[in-house]
C-alpha positions in Angstrom: 0.0 -0.1 0.0 1.7 3.5 -0.9 1.3 6.7 0.4 -2.1 7.5 -1.3 -3.6 4.5 -1.1 -2.9 4.7 2.9 -4.5 8.2 3.0 -7.4 6.8 1.3 -8.4 4.3 3.6 -7.4 6.4 6.8 -9.8 8.9 5.1 -12.3 6.0 4.5 -12.5 5.1 7.9 -13.1 8.5 9.1 -16.0 9.2 7.2 -17.3 5.9 8.4 -16.8 7.3 11.7 -18.2 10.4 10.6 -21.3 8.8 9.3 -22.0 6.9 12.5 -21.9 9.8 14.9 -24.6 10.9 12.3 -26.6 8.0 12.6 -26.8 7.6 16.3 -27.2 11.6 16.5 -30.0 11.5 14.8 -31.7 8.8 16.2 -31.2 10.0 20.0 -32.3 13.2 19.3 -35.6 13.7 20.7 -37.6 16.0 18.5 -40.5 15.9 16.5 -39.2 17.9 14.1 -37.5 15.9 11.4 -35.6 19.0 9.8 -34.1 19.6 13.3 -33.0 16.2 13.8 -31.0 16.4 10.2 -29.7 19.7 10.9 -28.2 18.1 14.9 -26.6 15.1 13.1 -25.3 17.4 10.7 -23.6 19.4 13.0 -22.3 16.8 15.0 -20.8 15.2 12.1 -19.4 18.3 11.2 -17.7 18.7 14.8 -16.3 15.1 14.1 -14.7 16.2 11.3 -13.2 19.2 12.3 -11.5 17.3 15.5 -9.9 14.6 12.6 -9.0 18.0 10.8 -7.1 19.1 13.8 -6.0 16.0 14.2 -4.5 15.5 11.1 -3.2 19.0 10.8 -5.1 19.4 7.5 -7.9 20.9 6.5 -8.7 19.0 3.3 -10.1 16.7 5.5 -13.6 18.5 5.0 -13.2 18.4 1.3 -15.0 15.5 0.8 -18.0 16.4 3.0 -19.3 18.2 0.5 -20.4 15.6 -1.4 -20.7 12.8 0.8 -23.3 14.2 3.2 -26.0 14.4 0.5 -26.0 11.1 -0.2 -26.1 9.9 3.8 -29.0 12.1 3.7 -30.5 10.2 0.9 -30.0 6.5 2.8 -31.3 8.0 5.6 -34.6 9.0 3.7 -34.9 5.3 2.4 -34.5 4.0 5.9 -37.1 6.1 7.2 -39.6 6.2 4.4 -39.8 2.9 3.0 -37.6 3.2 -0.1 -39.1 -0.1 -1.5 -42.0 1.9 -2.6 -41.0 4.9 -3.4 -42.4 6.6 -6.2 -40.5 7.1 -9.7 -40.1 10.9 -9.2 -38.6 10.2 -5.4 -36.2 7.5 -7.2 -35.2 10.0 -10.1 -34.4 12.5 -7.1 -32.3 9.9 -5.3 -30.6 9.1 -8.4 -29.2 12.3 -9.6 -28.2 13.2 -5.9 -26.5 9.7 -5.6 -25.0 9.9 -9.1 -24.0 14.1 -8.5 -22.5 12.5 -5.0 -20.2 9.6 -5.7 -19.0 11.3 -9.1 -17.9 14.0 -6.7 -16.5 12.1 -4.7 -14.5 9.5 -6.7 -12.7 12.8 -8.7 -12.0 14.3 -5.5 -10.4 11.0 -4.4 -8.8 10.7 -7.8 -7.0 14.2 -7.6 -6.5 14.1 -3.6 -2.4 13.3 -3.6 -2.5 12.3 -0.1 -2.2 13.8 3.4 0.7 16.3 2.6 -1.3 18.4 0.3 -3.6 20.8 1.8 -6.5 23.4 -0.5 -4.5 26.1 -1.2 -7.0 28.3 0.2 -6.5 26.8 3.6 -2.9 27.3 3.3 -2.9 30.7 2.6 -5.9 30.7 5.9 -3.1 29.2 8.0 -0.4 32.1 7.4 -3.0 34.9 7.3 -4.5 34.1 10.6 -2.1 32.2 12.0 -2.9 31.9 16.0 -6.4 32.7 14.8 -6.7 30.1 12.4 -8.3 27.2 14.5 -11.8 29.3 14.9 -11.2 30.5 11.1 -11.0 26.7 10.2 -14.2 26.0 12.1 -16.2 28.6 11.1 -15.6 29.4 7.7 -13.8 25.8 6.6 -16.3 23.5 8.2 -19.5 25.0 9.9 -20.4 27.5 6.4 -20.3 25.0 4.0 -22.4 22.7 6.3 -24.8 25.0 6.5 -25.1 26.3 2.8 -25.1 22.3 2.2 -28.2 22.2 4.4 -30.1 24.7 3.2 -29.7 23.8 0.0 -30.6 20.1 0.1 -33.3 21.1 2.7 -36.3 21.2 0.0 -35.4 17.4 -0.8 -37.4 16.7 2.4 -40.8 17.4 1.1 -40.2 14.9 -1.6 -39.7 12.0 0.6 -42.5 13.0 3.3 -45.4 12.4 2.0 -46.1 15.6 0.3 -47.7 15.8 -3.4 -45.9 16.1 -6.9 -47.7 19.4 -7.4 -45.5 20.4 -10.5 -44.2 18.0 -12.7 -42.9 19.8 -15.1 -40.8 21.6 -12.3 -39.8 18.2 -11.2 -38.7 17.1 -14.5 -36.5 20.9 -15.5 -35.1 20.5 -11.8 -33.8 16.7 -12.2 -32.4 17.8 -15.7 -30.6 20.7 -14.6 -29.3 19.0 -12.2 -28.2 16.0 -14.1 -26.6 18.2 -17.1 -24.7 20.1 -14.4 -23.5 16.7 -13.2 -22.7 15.6 -16.5 -20.8 19.3 -16.9 -18.6 18.7 -13.5 -17.5 15.3 -15.0 -16.0 16.5 -18.2 -14.4 19.5 -16.8 -12.7 16.9 -14.2 -12.0 14.8 -16.6 -10.2 17.6 -18.8 -8.6 18.6 -15.7 -7.2 15.2 -14.8 -5.7 14.9 -18.1 -3.9 18.5 -18.1 -2.4 17.7 -14.7 -0.9 14.7 -16.2 0.2 16.1 -19.1 3.7 15.5 -20.3 6.3 18.6 -20.4 4.4 20.8 -17.8 5.1 24.4 -17.8 4.2 26.9 -15.6 2.5 29.0 -17.7 0.4 26.1 -19.2 -3.6 27.4 -19.3 -6.2 24.2 -19.2 -8.1 25.2 -22.5 -9.3 21.9 -24.0 -13.1 20.7 -24.7 -15.2 22.1 -21.9 -12.7 24.8 -20.8 -12.1 26.6 -24.1 -15.6 27.9 -23.6 -16.0 28.2 -19.7 -12.6 29.2 -17.2 -15.1 27.8 -14.6 -17.3 24.6 -16.0 -16.9 22.8 -13.0 -18.2 25.8 -10.7 -21.2 26.0 -13.6 -22.1 22.4 -13.1 -22.2 22.6 -9.1 -24.3 25.4 -9.5 -26.7 23.9 -11.7 -26.7 20.9 -9.8 -28.1 22.5 -6.7 -30.3 24.6 -8.4 -32.0 21.6 -9.7 -32.3 20.2 -6.6 -34.3 23.5 -5.3 -36.7 23.0 -8.2 -37.1 19.3 -7.6 -37.9 20.4 -3.9 -40.5 23.0 -5.1 -42.2 20.8 -7.0 -43.2 18.9 -4.3 -44.7 22.1 -2.6 -41.7 23.1 -0.9 -41.3 26.3 1.1 -40.0 29.0 -1.3 -37.6 29.4 1.4 -35.9 26.2 0.8 -34.6 27.5 -2.4 -32.5 29.9 -0.6 -29.8 27.5 -0.1 -29.1 27.3 -3.6 -28.8 31.2 -4.3 -26.3 31.1 -1.0 -24.3 28.8 -3.3 -24.7 31.0 -6.4 -23.4 33.7 -4.3 -20.8 31.4 -2.7 -18.9 30.5 -6.0 -19.7 33.9 -8.2 -18.1 36.2 -5.4 -15.6 33.8 -3.4 -14.5 30.6 -4.9 -14.0 32.0 -8.4 -12.4 35.4 -7.2 -10.0 33.5 -4.6 -9.2 31.0 -7.8 -8.5 33.8 -10.1 -6.6 35.2 -8.1 -4.1 32.3 -7.4 -4.2 31.7 -11.2 -3.4 35.3 -11.8 -0.6 35.0 -9.3 1.1 31.6 -10.8 0.5 32.5 -14.3 0.1 35.9 -14.9 0.4 36.7 -18.8 -1.2 33.4 -19.7 -4.3 33.8 -17.6 -5.0 36.9 -19.0 -4.9 36.1 -22.1 -7.4 33.1 -21.1 -9.5 35.9 -19.2 -10.0 38.1 -22.1 -10.8 35.2 -24.8 -13.0 32.5 -22.5 -16.2 33.7 -21.2 -15.8 33.3 -16.8 -18.7 30.8 -16.3 -21.5 30.3 -18.9 -20.0 28.6 -22.1 -20.9 31.6 -24.5 
């Protein structure tokens, strides 16, 4: 077993522990509100993930949480609400979310080199905040993403808790949007993986093949499409309008935090090549 395989084995064990904590927290949270029970379990899992990130001295322990937790929720809905008797739309919703979850998790695992690597944003935070890093680590790197994902997937509760499908066309549009967004991410990540393995690497190289020739951030575009699609599926089952605010929060986070941080890093490392890329290729939309 090489170092990467060992790291992947360890992170798998960590997430099995995280999942077990979430399951037992959910079971033993004494409250009639399903939403609150899910939220308490989600927060408990986040705290455990944070503890492991401190122990491993690597905040990228949290990176897989983003994609793993929605699948955990689907499993819990299956267990709680007789998944074997689900309707076709309920199965479609479960498939789309599971497809996104497994694809993104496997893509992360493929690209993660091991414990020696930490996301550049987290490393910058360590340098920037120094002795105050751990509060930032918990609040910004762990708690905030957990809350935004929870809010974004909240509407799915109505899909599985007995509400009627009130708008078939909205559901179909949501499922299609989420699925196409996931395909965009798949294409983008495959191109990125090929680019990282290219021969004769030069620091000034810019990925401009496939979907990256049309959009500078096709992976983020796919992610935003997925979450808007999830919101639409929930609204189609008469979820309250405010359950869609999570997807709006996702859009704001990508457009005003993730993308600007990435652009700043690219300008720092490849100023001339990236400036030319910015002038010739759309920021997000592929046109």
